[in-house]
C-alpha positions in Angstrom: 58.6 23.7 -22.8 55.6 25.4 -22.2 54.2 25.2 -18.8 50.8 23.3 -18.1 48.4 25.8 -16.6 45.4 24.8 -14.8 42.3 26.9 -14.0 41.4 27.9 -10.3 37.7 26.4 -10.9 39.3 23.1 -12.5 41.6 22.5 -9.4 39.0 23.3 -7.0 36.8 20.3 -9.0 39.9 17.7 -8.9 39.9 18.7 -5.1 36.2 17.9 -4.3 36.1 14.5 -6.9 39.4 13.3 -4.9 37.7 14.0 -1.3 34.4 12.9 -1.9 33.2 9.7 -0.4 33.4 6.9 -3.2 30.3 4.6 -3.8 31.1 1.3 -2.6 32.5 -1.3 -5.3 30.6 -4.1 -4.0 27.3 -4.3 -2.3 26.6 -3.7 1.4 28.0 -6.4 3.4 25.0 -8.7 4.7 23.5 -9.3 8.1 23.4 -7.1 10.3 23.7 -4.1 8.0 21.0 -6.2 5.9 17.9 -7.3 7.9 15.1 -8.1 5.4 12.7 -8.4 8.6 12.9 -4.7 9.0 10.4 -4.5 6.1 8.1 -7.1 7.5 7.8 -5.7 10.8 4.7 -3.8 10.3 1.2 -4.3 8.6 2.2 -1.0 6.6 5.4 -1.6 5.8 4.4 -4.8 3.9 2.0 -2.9 2.0 4.4 0.0 0.8 7.0 -3.0 -0.2 4.5 -5.2 -1.9 5.4 -6.3 -5.4 2.4 -7.6 -6.7 -1.6 -6.6 -5.8 -4.3 -8.9 -6.5 -8.0 -6.7 -7.0 -11.6 -7.8 -8.5 -10.6 -6.0 -11.9 -8.1 -9.3 -12.3 -11.1 -11.9 -11.9 -13.2 -13.6 -14.6 -16.1 -15.5 -12.7 -17.0 -18.5 -14.7 -20.6 -19.9 -14.8 -22.4 -22.8 -15.2 -25.9 -22.8 -17.3 -28.9 -25.0 -17.1 -32.4 -25.0 -18.9 -35.1 -23.8 -16.7 -36.3 -20.7 -14.4 -34.9 -20.1 -11.1 -33.4 -23.4 -11.4 -29.8 -24.2 -9.4 -28.1 -27.7 -9.3 -25.5 -28.2 -7.0 -22.0 -29.8 -8.5 -21.1 -32.6 -6.3 -17.4 -32.2 -7.2 -17.2 -28.6 -6.8 -18.5 -27.8 -3.5 -20.2 -24.4 -3.1 -20.7 -24.3 -7.2 -23.9 -24.3 -8.6 -25.4 -24.5 -12.2 -27.5 -21.8 -12.5 -30.7 -21.4 -15.2 -30.4 -18.0 -17.3 -32.4 -15.7 -15.0 -30.3 -16.9 -11.8 -27.3 -16.2 -14.3 -28.3 -12.6 -15.0 -28.8 -12.0 -11.6 -25.0 -13.4 -11.0 -23.9 -11.3 -13.5 -25.2 -8.3 -12.0 -23.6 -9.2 -8.8 -20.1 -10.0 -10.5 -20.3 -6.0 -11.6 -21.3 -4.6 -8.5 -18.1 -6.6 -7.0 -16.0 -4.9 -9.6 -15.4 -8.3 -11.4 -15.1 -7.1 -15.2 -16.1 -10.2 -17.3 -17.7 -13.7 -16.7 -17.1 -16.6 -18.7 -20.5 -19.2 -19.5 -20.4 -22.9 -20.0 -23.5 -24.9 -20.9 -25.1 -28.0 -19.5 -26.8 -29.0 -23.0 -29.6 -31.7 -22.3 -29.0 -35.2 -23.6 -31.2 -34.9 -26.3 -29.4 -31.9 -27.9 -26.3 -33.6 -28.3 -25.3 -35.7 -31.3 -21.8 -36.9 -33.1 -21.6 -33.9 -35.2 -21.9 -31.1 -32.1 -24.8 -29.3 -34.3 -26.1 -27.6 -31.2 -23.0 -25.3 -30.9 -24.3 -23.1 -33.7 -28.0 -23.3 -33.0 -29.1 -19.3 -32.6 -31.5 -20.7 -29.8 -28.9 -22.8 -27.9 -28.6 -22.5 -23.8 -25.5 -20.3 -24.6 -26.8 -17.8 -26.5 -30.0 -17.6 -24.7 -27.9 -16.9 -21.5 -25.8 -14.0 -23.5 -28.9 -12.8 -24.7 -30.1 -12.3 -21.6 -27.3 -11.0 -19.5 -26.0 -8.3 -22.1 -29.8 -7.1 -22.1 -29.9 -6.6 -18.5 -26.3 -6.2 -17.7 -24.8 -4.7 -20.7 -21.8 -3.5 -18.7 -20.0 -6.8 -17.9 -18.1 -8.5 -20.6 -19.1 -11.9 -21.7 -16.9 -14.8 -22.6 -17.9 -17.8 -24.1 -16.4 -21.2 -24.7 -15.5 -22.1 -28.6 -15.3 -26.1 -28.2 -17.8 -28.8 -28.8 -17.3 -31.0 -25.8 -20.7 -29.7 -24.3 -22.7 -30.5 -27.5 -21.2 -33.9 -28.8 -22.3 -37.3 -27.5 -18.8 -38.7 -27.7 -17.9 -35.5 -25.0 -14.8 -34.5 -27.3 -13.5 -31.1 -28.4 -14.0 -31.8 -32.2 -15.7 -34.2 -34.7 -14.5 -37.8 -34.3 -14.2 -39.6 -37.2 -13.7 -43.2 -36.6 -11.2 -42.7 -33.2 -9.6 -39.6 -34.7 -10.6 -36.0 -34.1 -10.6 -34.3 -37.5 -8.7 -31.1 -37.3 -9.9 -29.2 -40.1 -13.8 -30.3 -40.4 -13.8 -29.1 -36.5 -12.6 -26.0 -37.5 -15.3 -25.4 -39.8 -17.9 -26.1 -37.2 -15.8 -23.8 -34.5 -16.2 -20.7 -37.2 -20.0 -21.7 -37.0 -20.2 -21.7 -33.1 -18.1 -18.4 -33.0 -20.1 -16.3 -35.2 -23.3 -17.7 -33.3 -22.2 -16.4 -30.0 -21.1 -13.2 -31.4 -24.2 -12.3 -33.0 -25.9 -13.6 -29.7 -24.0 -10.6 -28.1 -20.6 -12.5 -27.1 -17.7 -10.0 -26.3 -15.0 -12.3 -26.2 -14.8 -15.7 -28.0 -12.4 -18.4 -26.1 -11.4 -21.1 -28.4 -10.4 -24.0 -26.3 -10.4 -26.9 -28.5 -6.9 -26.9 -29.4 -7.4 -27.6 -32.7 -4.6 -26.3 -35.1 -5.3 -23.3 -37.1 -8.6 -22.3 -35.2 -7.7 -18.9 -34.3 -6.7 -17.7 -37.5 -10.0 -19.1 -39.2 -12.1 -17.7 -36.5 -10.4 -14.5 -37.1 -10.8 -14.4 -40.9 -14.7 -15.4 -40.3 -15.1 -12.2 -38.1 -13.4 -9.9 -40.3 -15.8 -11.3 -43.2 -18.6 -10.8 -41.3 -18.3 -7.3 -40.2 -17.6 -8.4 -36.7 -13.9 -6.4 -36.4 -13.9 -5.4 -32.9 -14.9 -9.2 -31.5 -12.2 -10.0 -29.6 -10.6 -13.6 -29.4 -9.0 -15.2 -26.1 -7.2 -18.1 -26.7 -6.7 -21.1 -24.9 -3.2 -21.3 -26.0 -1.7 -23.5 -24.0 -4.0 -26.0 -22.6 -2.5 -29.2 -21.4 -4.1 -32.7 -21.2 -4.6 -32.5 -17.8 -6.1 -34.5 -15.1 -7.7 -31.5 -13.1 -10.4 -31.1 -15.6 -12.5 -33.9 -14.0 -14.9 -31.7 -11.9 -15.8 -29.4 -14.9 -16.7 -32.4 -16.9 -18.9 -33.1 -14.1 -20.6 -29.5 -14.5 -21.0 -29.6 -18.1 -21.9 -33.2 -18.3 -19.6 -34.5 -20.6 -17.6 -36.9 -17.9 -19.8 -40.1 -18.7 -19.5 -39.4 -22.4 -15.8 -39.1 -22.9 -14.4 -41.8 -25.1 -11.1 -42.2 -24.8 -9.1 -39.2 -23.8 -7.6 -35.8 -25.0 -4.0 -36.3 -25.3 -4.1 -36.1 -29.0 -4.8 -32.4 -28.9 -4.3 -31.2 -25.6 -0.6 -30.5 -24.8 1.6 -33.1 -23.2 2.3 -32.0 -19.1 6.1 -32.7 -19.9 6.2 -30.0 -22.3 7.1 -26.5 -22.0 8.9 -25.0 -25.3 6.0 -26.4 -26.9 3.6 -23.9 -25.1 5.7 -21.2 -26.6 5.2 -22.1 -30.3 1.5 -22.8 -29.3 1.0 -18.9 -28.0 3.2 -17.7 -31.0 1.0 -19.3 -33.5 -2.1 -17.9 -31.9 -0.8 -14.6 -31.6 -0.2 -14.3 -35.2 -3.3 -15.9 -36.5 -4.8 -12.9 -34.5 -5.4 -13.5 -30.7 -5.9 -10.7 -28.7 -5.5 -12.6 -25.3 -3.8 -15.8 -24.5 -4.5 -18.4 -21.6 -2.5 -20.9 -19.9 -4.7 -24.0 -18.5 -4.4 -25.4 -15.9 -3.2 -22.8 -13.5 -1.1 -23.6 -10.3 0.7 -26.4 -11.7 1.7 -24.7 -14.8 3.0 -21.1 -13.0 6.5 -21.6 -15.0 4.4 -21.8 -18.6 2.7 -18.4 -17.4 5.8 -16.9 -16.6 7.7 -17.6 -19.7 4.9 -17.0 -21.9 4.4 -13.5 -20.4 8.1 -12.6 -20.5 8.4 -13.9 -24.0 5.4 -12.3 -25.4 4.4 -9.3 -23.2 0.6 -10.2 -24.2 -2.1 -9.9 -21.9 -2.1 -13.3 -20.5 -4.9 -14.9 -18.4 -4.5 -18.2 -16.1 -7.5 -20.5 -15.7 -7.9 -21.8 -12.1 -9.5 -25.0 -13.1 -12.0 -27.4 -11.4 -9.7 -29.7 -9.7 -7.7 -26.8 -8.6 -10.8 -25.2 -6.8 -12.3 -28.6 -5.6 -8.8 -29.6 -3.7 -8.5 -26.5 -2.0 -12.3 -26.7 -0.9 -12.2 -30.1 0.2 -9.2 -29.4 2.0 -10.8 -26.4 3.8 -14.0 -27.8 4.5 -12.3 -30.8 6.3 -10.2 -28.4 8.6 -7.0 -28.9 6.9 -6.3 -25.7 5.2 -7.6 -22.3 6.1 -10.1 -22.0 3.2 -9.8 -17.9 2.7 -6.1 -17.6 3.4 -5.2 -20.3 0.6 -7.8 -19.0 -1.7 -5.7 -15.2 -1.5 -2.5 -16.9 -1.6 -3.2 -19.1 -4.9 -4.5 -16.2 -6.5 -1.7 -13.8 -5.9 0.5 -16.7 -7.2 -0.8 -16.1 -10.5 -0.1 -12.1 -10.4 3.3 -13.3 -9.4 4.0 -15.8 -12.1 2.7 -12.8 -14.9 -0.8 -13.2 -15.1 -3.0 -10.3 -16.1 -6.5 -12.1 -15.1 -7.2 -15.2 -13.8 -10.3 -17.3 -14.5 -11.3 -19.0 -11.1 -14.6 -20.2 -9.6 -13.3 -18.2 -6.3 -13.9 -15.3 -8.4 -17.2 -13.9 -6.0 -15.6 -15.1 -2.9 -12.2 -13.4 -3.4 -14.0 -10.0 -4.8 -16.1 -9.9 -1.7 -13.0 -10.3 0.4 -10.9 -7.2 -1.7 -13.6 -5.0 -1.0 
């Protein structure tokens, strides 16, 4: 029987392998070998191991616009927030750009005499939003402008769509939303943001944009917008709270549902949305996380008026540290997976972030 031979090099390699220290088969034991406070003891080490960062480039600043010149109107239910006339909205846009905020979102408080059952003012080329967009893009062209697509600021009944009897007519509403979206893009709007929650509206708007040569217009869909009680101060701001007949539960989502949000997002992506949004924000961090993990799309959260109002009210009463809860709430969106945040705190947060 032939004798088995082993080369000198192979033998040495085998001995080294036999005597080399082996990696443990199990993780290192816990305390005291592992002390998680080691990385927390200094500010510099906390910075080094920080998992999520917030900066001004993550923020979108919502602005409410009104008629007039050099006009400001306080919003009682949103302490510190004002409605601004177009000229002051231009100044706010310039300030946003200087602070590193990349985009603003515009919402009009339409005069009562211009509101109607059919919401026709939404597609008037000289309506308040269109005038504000033109003024802002003329003076501050570098800022991104996002325009809400929904009929509640324009209808006499306060709903996001056309009310036929006691029912929102989905398909007829979509026809009006298309006109509204094209009107805003013609005025210079960069991002169309349908917040109405009508079925099929993203695909219809995308098709209309393509057919009208607006190939580069972006759509940020309010893909998972819940029928929430946190919208009350916003409705005060745009002047629809006293007009709203009934509720919006037949078109906005049930707060109890999570899987349905994924279906809504999937549909809007398939119809041509470039970015998607979850609204409200803090009570729906789980939805933000699921959406981002499932689709990997640019995902935004809206820290809505009620979230802002309750934090502000507590801070003004001395019950909470206003700056700290503001920043803590915003980093929570980043931790959940949001790429950007629409927040009424945008200016204040950007100033703190430097």
